[in-house]
C-alpha positions, 0 to 999 in steps of 0.5 A: 079755278078748274084745276084748283077744283079738280085737285080738291076733289082728287084729295077728297077721293084719296081721303075717302080711300084711306079711310075705308082701308082704315075701316077695313084694317079696323075691322080685321084687327077687331075680328082677330081680337074678338076670335082670340078673347073667344079662344082664351075664354073657352080655354079657361072654361075648359081649364076649370072643368074637371072633365076636360084636360086639353093643353093645347086650348089653353092659349089663343093660336098666334100661328092662326092669327098671323096666317090670317093677317098674311092672307089679308095683306097678300089679297090687297097686294095681288088685286084679288080683293076689290074695293069700291069707294063710292065719292059723296054726293057733293064730290060727284056734283062737283065733278059734273059741274066741272065737266060741264062747265069746261064744255060750255067754255070750250063751246064758247071759245070755239065759236068765238075764235071762228067768228073772228077768223070769218071777219078776217076773210070777209072784209071785216064783216060779221057773219049773218050781217045785213047792214050797220048793227043788223045780223040775221040769225039764219044768215048767221048760222049759214055763213058759219056752217057753209061755204061762202066767197069774200061777200058772204055769199054761198052762190057760186055764181056770185064769186068764188066759194072758197071760204069755210064752213067754219063749224059743222053745227053749233055746240050745245050748251050743257047748261041749258035745261031744255037741251032742245034749244041748247044749240039754238042761236038768239040775236038782238041789239043789247047785251046777252040777257042770260035768259035761258031761252036759247043756248047761245046769244049774238049782240048785233051791237057789239058782234059778241057771242055769249052763252045765254043760259041762267046759271053762274060759276062756282064764283059767282060770275054769270055765264052770260058775262064771260 
């Protein structure tokens, strides 16, 4: 769906560019026509005057008109003329939203994949697990960002520490209004509340890692339900 939105944004950009070019050509044509009409009127006025007789002024100069058009076409082809097109606010907003959506989903998938890898290397235990359905938030962060042994201990005296780190740090959730909490993780027994108090959430019941912001995607699906 993100690709579809990107295609629509590109189509919008192309339509805007074509519209601008059409307007420029119309302005040029109008200027040429106006100049020619002015020349004809001047020539007519001079022809009616008994004191002025100028054969060259009785008709517009086609050579001048053609020269101007050739110059415009040359400038457009050479790139010496730069046309700046500003996308409508709606299109810009959509592009920014799609970029943030991709960033959030990427962070979500990265952490989930590393949690699964941790489980494989730690006897099917979740990082931070203290017992059945008990996950400590601080230990969760430590287990994923430091090296541990197979039992999840960071202390080398308790076993060879040769697993991890799985993350350099938790990614920021770009949809958090307060970026100071965008990397923070909250744990709880229930499903993700999506209350925006932290960037991420881990269910101690299912071990599911979720986005904890309050937003929805363009199709109306809440981020907490990803």
